[in-house]
C-alpha positions in Angstrom: 171.8 262.8 8.7 175.0 261.2 9.9 175.7 257.6 8.9 178.4 255.5 10.6 179.7 253.1 7.9 181.6 250.1 9.0 184.2 248.3 7.0 184.3 244.5 7.0 187.2 244.7 9.6 185.1 247.0 11.7 182.1 244.6 11.4 184.2 241.8 12.8 185.1 244.1 15.7 181.3 244.6 16.2 180.8 240.8 16.2 181.5 239.3 19.6 183.4 235.9 19.4 182.4 233.2 21.8 185.0 232.1 24.3 185.4 229.6 27.2 188.0 228.2 29.5 189.4 225.0 30.9 191.2 225.1 34.2 193.9 222.6 34.9 194.3 221.7 38.5 197.5 220.3 40.0 196.6 216.9 41.3 198.1 215.7 44.5 198.7 212.1 45.5 199.8 211.5 49.0 200.4 215.2 49.4 202.7 215.6 46.4 201.8 217.1 43.0 201.4 214.2 40.6 200.1 214.4 37.0 200.2 210.6 36.5 196.5 210.2 37.4 195.5 212.4 34.5 196.7 209.8 31.9 193.7 208.9 29.8 191.7 212.0 30.9 189.3 213.1 28.2 188.4 216.6 27.3 185.8 217.1 24.6 185.6 220.3 22.6 182.7 220.4 20.1 182.1 216.8 21.0 185.6 215.9 19.7 187.6 213.9 22.2 191.1 214.8 23.1 192.8 212.2 25.3 195.7 212.8 27.7 198.6 210.7 26.8 197.5 210.5 23.1 196.5 214.0 22.0 197.9 216.0 24.8 200.3 215.5 27.7 199.6 215.6 31.4 203.0 217.1 32.1 205.0 218.0 35.2 203.1 221.2 35.9 199.7 222.7 35.4 201.2 225.3 33.1 202.9 222.7 30.9 199.7 220.6 30.9 197.6 223.7 29.9 200.1 224.4 27.1 199.9 220.9 25.8 196.0 220.9 25.9 195.8 224.3 24.2 198.1 223.1 21.4 196.0 219.9 20.9 192.8 222.0 20.7 194.3 224.3 18.1 195.8 221.5 16.1 192.4 219.9 15.8 190.7 223.2 15.0 188.8 221.7 12.1 187.1 219.4 14.6 187.0 221.5 17.7 185.8 224.6 15.7 188.0 226.8 18.0 191.6 227.7 18.9 193.1 227.8 22.3 195.9 229.5 24.2 197.2 229.6 27.7 195.9 232.7 29.6 198.5 235.5 30.0 198.0 235.7 33.8 196.8 232.3 34.9 199.2 229.8 33.2 196.9 226.8 34.3 194.0 228.3 32.4 193.3 227.4 28.7 191.3 230.0 26.9 189.2 228.8 23.9 188.1 231.1 21.1 185.5 230.1 18.5 186.8 230.0 14.9 183.6 231.8 13.7 182.7 235.2 15.1 179.1 235.6 16.2 176.5 233.6 18.0 177.4 230.4 16.1 180.4 230.0 18.4 178.1 229.6 21.4 177.3 226.1 20.0 180.8 224.8 20.6 180.5 222.4 23.6 183.2 221.8 26.3 183.2 218.8 28.6 185.9 217.4 30.9 185.7 213.8 32.3 188.1 214.2 35.2 186.7 217.2 37.1 189.2 216.9 39.8 191.9 217.8 37.3 190.1 219.7 34.5 187.2 222.1 34.9 185.4 223.8 32.0 183.9 227.3 32.3 180.6 225.9 31.3 179.0 223.4 29.0 179.7 225.6 25.9 181.5 228.7 24.8 179.6 231.9 25.5 179.5 235.5 24.6 179.2 235.1 20.8 176.9 237.8 19.4 176.0 239.3 16.1 176.4 243.0 15.3 173.8 245.2 16.9 170.7 246.0 14.8 171.3 249.2 12.9 175.0 248.7 12.5 176.1 249.3 8.9 178.7 247.5 6.8 180.3 248.8 3.7 181.4 245.8 1.7 184.8 246.8 0.3 184.8 244.2 -2.5 181.4 245.1 -3.9 180.9 248.7 -2.7 177.5 247.7 -1.4 176.0 248.9 1.8 174.6 246.3 4.2 172.4 247.3 7.0 172.1 244.9 10.0 168.4 245.1 10.9 165.4 242.9 11.4 162.9 245.4 9.9 163.1 247.1 6.5 161.5 250.4 5.6 160.9 251.7 2.2 162.6 255.1 1.6 161.7 257.3 -1.3 163.8 260.3 -2.1 162.5 263.5 -3.6 
């Protein structure tokens, strides 16, 4: 019988972490890009309010605004239960990643109260999942084998 043991690090790789996004839109006023209307805009992450002009800055570009919002989310990580970074391709896109791997991250809510300027990917982070049933984890600190399963079967050896 072949057994595929997983270390704790490998287990974390098996555990999908929930993610989400917030898109920053460049507001136009009288045909010109103007971030002034975003002052006071509220973005809530895990029901924790982050206010433009107080916690983050509606800057001179969508990229700078996204960077400021990502920094604010990460700074408040104890309240938001996630970290954030600007996407590597779309610099106006803030990518949120749950602090806790697994399905628990799917409970982190996202809401934006100025949809013309900020749009969340959905009402909560998504994609968090636990290891697949049958995956094995060798706990390196206790040398115990943990089996991820919902059913147990008694095994006797001869």
